[in-house]
C-alpha positions in Angstrom: 85.7 118.4 74.6 87.5 118.9 77.8 89.9 116.4 76.9 91.4 117.7 73.7 94.7 118.9 75.1 95.3 115.0 75.2 94.9 114.5 71.7 98.6 113.6 71.0 98.4 110.7 73.8 95.4 108.4 74.0 96.9 106.1 76.5 99.4 105.6 79.1 101.4 102.3 79.8 101.5 101.3 83.4 104.7 99.7 84.7 103.2 97.6 87.2 104.9 95.8 90.2 106.9 93.2 88.0 107.8 92.4 84.3 108.9 88.8 85.2 105.7 86.5 84.3 106.3 84.2 87.5 106.4 86.9 89.7 103.3 88.3 88.2 101.3 85.1 88.5 102.1 85.0 92.4 101.4 88.5 92.8 97.9 87.7 91.1 97.1 85.3 93.4 98.4 87.3 96.3 96.3 90.3 95.5 93.1 88.2 94.3 93.4 86.6 97.7 93.7 90.5 99.5 90.7 91.5 97.2 88.5 88.6 98.5 89.5 89.3 102.1 88.9 92.9 101.7 85.1 92.5 99.8 84.1 89.5 102.5 85.4 91.4 105.5 83.8 94.6 104.9 80.6 93.3 103.2 80.3 91.2 106.5 80.9 94.5 108.7 78.1 96.2 106.5 75.6 93.3 107.0 76.3 92.6 110.6 75.9 96.2 111.5 72.6 96.8 109.5 71.2 93.6 110.8 72.1 93.7 114.4 70.1 95.9 116.7 72.9 96.0 119.3 75.1 98.0 117.0 72.5 100.4 116.1 74.7 103.3 117.4 76.6 106.2 116.0 80.0 104.4 116.3 78.8 101.5 114.4 77.1 103.9 111.9 80.1 105.6 111.0 82.2 102.3 110.9 79.9 100.8 108.5 80.3 103.8 106.2 83.9 103.2 106.3 83.7 99.6 105.5 81.8 100.9 102.4 84.5 103.3 101.6 87.2 100.5 101.8 85.2 98.8 99.4 85.0 101.5 97.1 88.8 102.7 97.6 90.0 99.0 96.8 87.7 98.6 93.9 89.3 101.6 92.3 92.6 99.9 91.7 92.4 96.4 92.6 90.4 95.1 89.8 92.8 96.9 87.2 95.9 95.3 89.1 94.7 92.1 88.6 93.9 92.5 84.9 97.2 93.9 84.3 98.9 91.2 86.1 97.4 88.7 83.7 98.2 90.9 80.4 101.4 91.5 78.4 100.4 95.0 77.5 99.4 97.1 80.7 97.5 99.9 79.2 94.9 102.3 80.6 93.4 105.4 78.5 93.8 108.9 79.5 90.2 109.2 80.2 90.3 106.0 82.4 93.2 107.2 84.1 91.6 110.5 84.9 88.7 108.8 86.1 90.4 106.7 88.5 92.5 109.6 89.8 89.0 111.4 90.3 87.7 108.4 92.6 91.0 107.4 94.4 90.5 111.2 95.7 86.8 110.9 96.5 87.1 107.7 98.3 90.5 108.5 100.2 89.2 112.1 100.9 86.2 110.8 102.4 87.7 108.3 104.4 90.4 110.9 105.9 87.2 113.1 106.9 85.4 110.0 108.2 88.0 109.1 110.7 88.0 112.4 112.0 84.5 112.4 112.5 85.0 108.8 114.0 87.6 110.6 116.3 85.0 113.2 117.6 82.4 110.3 118.1 84.9 108.6 120.4 85.8 111.9 122.1 82.4 112.7 122.8 81.6 109.0 124.3 84.7 109.1 126.8 84.6 112.7 127.9 81.0 113.8 127.8 79.2 110.5 128.1 76.0 111.9 129.9 75.5 114.4 126.8 76.7 111.4 124.2 72.7 110.6 123.2 71.9 114.5 122.7 75.1 115.5 121.0 75.5 112.6 118.5 72.1 112.6 117.3 71.0 110.9 114.4 70.6 114.1 112.5 74.3 115.0 113.2 75.6 111.8 112.4 74.0 111.9 108.9 75.0 115.5 108.4 78.8 114.4 109.3 78.6 111.9 106.8 76.9 113.5 104.1 79.6 116.5 105.0 82.4 114.3 104.5 81.1 113.1 100.8 80.3 116.7 99.9 83.9 118.0 100.7 85.9 114.9 99.1 83.6 115.1 96.2 84.5 119.0 95.5 88.2 118.4 96.3 88.4 115.7 93.8 86.4 117.5 90.9 89.0 120.4 91.4 91.6 118.1 91.3 90.6 116.5 88.1 89.6 119.5 86.5 93.0 120.9 86.8 94.8 117.4 85.5 92.3 117.6 82.6 94.2 120.7 81.4 97.4 119.0 81.3 99.2 118.2 78.2 100.8 114.9 77.7 103.2 114.8 74.4 105.6 111.9 74.2 106.3 110.1 77.6 103.3 107.9 78.2 104.9 105.2 80.7 103.7 105.7 84.2 106.0 104.3 86.6 103.4 102.8 88.9 100.8 100.0 88.8 97.8 102.9 89.1 97.1 106.4 88.0 97.5 108.5 90.5 98.4 112.2 90.1 101.6 112.7 91.3 102.9 110.0 88.9 101.3 111.9 86.0 103.0 115.0 86.5 106.7 113.8 85.1 104.9 113.0 81.9 103.2 116.3 81.3 105.0 118.7 79.0 103.0 121.7 80.1 103.4 123.9 83.5 102.1 122.1 86.2 102.9 124.1 88.8 99.4 125.2 90.0 98.5 121.3 90.0 101.1 120.8 92.1 100.3 123.4 94.6 97.0 122.7 94.5 97.4 119.0 95.3 99.6 120.0 98.1 97.1 122.4 99.5 94.6 119.6 99.2 96.7 117.1 100.9 97.4 119.2 104.0 93.8 120.6 104.1 92.3 117.0 104.0 95.2 115.3 105.5 96.5 117.5 108.5 93.1 119.6 108.6 91.6 116.0 109.6 94.9 114.6 111.5 95.1 117.4 113.9 91.2 117.3 115.1 92.1 113.5 115.9 95.3 114.0 117.4 93.5 116.8 120.1 90.6 114.4 120.5 92.9 111.6 121.6 95.0 113.8 123.8 91.7 114.5 125.6 90.6 111.3 125.6 93.7 110.1 127.0 94.0 112.7 129.6 90.3 111.5 130.5 91.2 107.8 130.4 94.2 108.5 132.8 91.7 110.0 135.3 89.5 106.7 136.0 90.2 105.2 138.7 89.0 102.0 137.7 91.4 99.6 136.0 88.5 98.2 134.2 87.1 101.2 133.3 90.5 102.1 131.6 91.0 98.9 130.1 87.4 99.1 128.3 88.1 102.8 127.1 91.8 102.4 125.7 90.0 99.1 123.9 87.5 100.7 122.2 89.8 103.7 120.9 93.2 101.6 119.9 91.1 100.3 116.8 90.4 103.4 115.4 94.1 104.7 116.3 95.5 101.8 114.2 93.3 102.7 111.2 94.4 106.4 111.6 98.3 105.7 111.7 97.9 103.2 108.9 95.9 105.3 106.7 97.3 108.6 107.4 100.9 107.6 107.5 100.9 106.0 103.9 98.7 108.4 102.3 100.4 111.2 103.2 103.7 110.0 102.6 102.6 109.2 99.1 101.1 112.9 98.4 103.2 115.4 100.1 106.6 113.7 99.1 107.8 114.2 95.4 107.1 111.3 93.0 110.2 109.2 92.5 109.1 106.3 90.6 110.7 103.9 93.6 109.8 101.2 95.3 108.8 103.8 98.3 105.7 105.2 96.1 104.8 101.7 95.4 104.7 100.7 98.9 103.0 103.7 100.2 100.2 103.6 97.8 99.5 100.0 98.3 99.4 100.5 102.2 96.5 103.0 101.8 94.6 101.9 99.1 95.1 97.8 99.3 96.5 96.9 102.6 94.5 99.3 105.0 91.0 98.6 103.3 91.8 94.7 104.0 93.0 95.4 107.8 90.2 97.7 108.7 87.4 95.0 109.5 89.9 92.8 110.8 91.2 95.2 113.4 87.7 96.7 114.4 86.3 93.2 114.8 89.2 91.4 116.7 89.5 94.2 118.7 86.0 94.6 119.3 84.0 92.1 121.7 80.3 93.7 120.4 81.3 93.3 116.8 82.5 89.3 117.5 79.6 88.6 119.5 77.3 90.1 116.6 79.3 88.4 113.8 78.7 85.3 115.7 75.0 86.2 116.3 74.2 86.6 112.5 76.2 83.9 111.5 74.2 81.6 113.5 71.0 83.2 112.5 72.0 82.7 108.7 73.0 79.4 109.3 69.9 78.4 111.2 67.8 79.9 108.2 69.4 77.9 105.4 69.4 74.6 107.8 65.3 74.7 107.5 
């Protein structure tokens, strides 16, 4: 009933990444490899953090949730992209397109909130270590995660409800490889100024609204680290924060570029979308594991247990 405005068009055509069959075959192998690495890396992080008692702390609780979100975010777009790379006609139903828009906003918005929460966790750990266990209680950690889900869900519902009211008359070709709201606006024959305003507010609210707390948290962290007299102490503090900073820069930089800039159908739109929805979910488990001795040790310990189990 709510989708009656879209009756003139029942499906969209996705331009994709390339029209050359040979390039499509190479891209299929590339993105299949990326998806498998993403699944393996994030599932490993979740498994290791859940099973290793040494990692049962707020920082790793948030990290396991981040890995789950990365799994979800990559699974929203990559399976469809892989299917289209093997298909001559790249189509998606209007309903399927709106579902994809919803889950992109749900997972990406949630990840933005969670990265902010993780920055606050590091701030408390480094600037107020004696109060860490008291402040970052189990109840607060769960509340922050569920709060992130709630805020992202509300934002995604509002965005999609507004998108449902758009009329799509004749144009049905999306100059992108996936359904993202900015790419749908040029196809609409109705007034979408309200949608653009809400989308901009949403991006600023969830983007800058989470980025500024991260920024100020790390300003305080850096000031505190520089006051540490021990070189070893400074090095350890920087190493625990550098992974999170890399993840923040990769995600927020590309995500805000995609949703604050007007859609142009250029390669920049494609690259920014690929960065935050495909590349970042693949890199996050590598960043957090390769730069974290505790995670590397836990991975070896967990793999050793499973290898020993299968040998018996």
